[in-house]
N, C-alpha and C positions, 0 to 999 in steps of 0.2 A: 434494574439496570436500564439506562436510557441509551439508545443507539443514536449517535449524533450524525453519523455518515453511513446510511444504508448501502451506498455504492462500495465503500471500503469493506464492509462486512461481506458483501457478495463476492468481491474480488478475492478476499482472504479465503472464503469458502471454496471457490473454484480452484485456487492454488493448492489449498490443503487437499482437496479431492484428487487433483492431478498427482500430487506427491504420493498419496496413499494408493492410488490405482496404478501408477506407473510400473511397479514390479509385477502386478497381475497382467498388464498388457504385454510387457516384455516376455513373461512366461508363456502367455498364449501364443505369441508370435513364434517362439522357439519350440513349442511343444510338438509341432509337426516334424521337427528335425531331430527329435530324440532318437537315439540309437543309430544315427548316421555316422558310422565310423569306417571310413575306407580302409581296406586291408587286402592283402594278397596272401593266400595260403597255398603252399606247394607240397605235394607228396614227393618224398625223396627215397629212392631205392638205395640201399647200401648204408643207410644212416643207422649204425648199430651200437656205437660205443661213445663215451665222453670225448675221446680223442678225435673221433669222426666229427662230432658236434663242434668241437673247438676249431677244427680245420675248416669246416663249412662256415662257421660264424665269422672267421677272418675274411673269407671271400664276400660274405653278405655285407660286411661293414664297408667294403669298397664301393658299394652302390650308393651314390650320392643322395638319392631321394629317400633312403631308408632312415627313419628316425629310431626305430626300435625293432628288434626281432626276438622271437621266441622259438626255440627248437625243442620239439617234443620227441625224444628218442623212442619212447614206447610206441607211439603212433607213426613215427617216421615222417613227421610233417614239420614245415618251417612256416611260421606266421610272420608277416612283415607289415609294419605300420609305417605309412609315409610321413615325412615331415610336413608341417603345415604349408599349404600352397603347392605341394609337390605331388607328383604321380609316379608310382613305381612301374616301370616298363617290364612286362613279362619276359621279353627277350633278354634283358639285362640279368634277371634272376636266373633264367635257364642257363645262361653263359656262366654265371658264378657257380651254380650247382655243378655243372659239367667240369669247370676248371678245378673244383674241389675234389674231383674224382667220383662224383655220384651221378645218378640218373634221375632227372626230373620226370615226374609222371603227371598226375592230375593237378590242375591249377584251378583253385576256387577264388573268385574275386568278390569284393564288396566295393561298389563304385558309386560315386555321386557325379552327375553331369546333366547335360541337356539332351533331350530326344531330338534327333534330326533325321531328315531323309538324306541318305548318302548313296549316290549312284543307284537310286531306285529301291533301296532297302532301308528299313528302320535301323538306326544306329544310335549309340550314345557317344556324345562328344564331351571330352574332359579337357578343360583348360587348366594349365598349371604353368609353373616356371621351371626352367632347367637350372643346372648348377651355376651357370653364368648370369642367372636372373632374367633370361630371355623367355618370353611367353611361348609356350608350345601347346599344340592340340593333339590329343590322342583319340582315335576313333575305335570303337568296338561295335561290330555288327551284331545285331540282336537276332537270335535264332527264332524263326517262325514257330511258335507254339501257343498253347492256351494262355500261358502267363503273359506273353507279349500282347495277345489280343485284349486281355483284361487290362493291361497297363495302358494300351492305346485308348481304350474306352474311358479309363479313369483320367488320363492326362488330357485328352481332347484336343491337343494341339502340339505341333512340332515346336521345339524351343522350350518346352516345359522342363523344369528341374525335377529330377528323379534320383532315387537311390535304389540300386538293384544289387542282388546277390545271385551268384550262379556259377556254373562250371564254364571255364574258358578253354577254347581249343583253337587251333589255327584255322582261319577262315579260308574258303576257296578263293582264288584270285578274282578280284572285282575291280574293274577299271584299270588304269595304267599308272599305278602309284609305285614308288620305289619300295615301299614296305606294305605288305598286306596286313590288314587289321586282324585281331582275334575275334572269334565268334563266341558270344556269351549265351548260354542256355539259361534263361532267367528262372530262378527258383522262387525268389521273393522280390517284392518291389514296394516302394513307398513314394507317392507323389509329394514333393516338397512345396 
């Protein structure tokens, strides 16, 4: 076989290589984000029967950011998955649980956001949209612990995208904001 135009062969080889390698490159770029599934899990006292679960499920469905919920009667927990681009506010979930006649206890979160310095403390900033499509930012203060130190050493800079899991509790008042953020005791983290 005689090659009349070596430039065309080189171009074809480069294009073919790009087509064959593109799925590998995309997979490599997204591999670091595997397992990044934001959710909120609440332990609920008084959740004992299917009728209770149905009553609570009706209240949970009223929260606009919730795409899907799973109620586990045996463990007394509710797991909430947010809609794409949305963030489920802990206060809204607590209000729904109380309105359903139950008592919210422990809140476990899995959150993706950016590390920031907020009023002199390390925090996680989550940008999302509300029901009206308006951009909103939610801040979570990160509890000083060994995991936070490891996260900060791994992330190396404020503004880094991370995924964390941990227990959330009400934070002590910091600054002069209308609403005080929740404090997250980090259990696991992933730098994205």
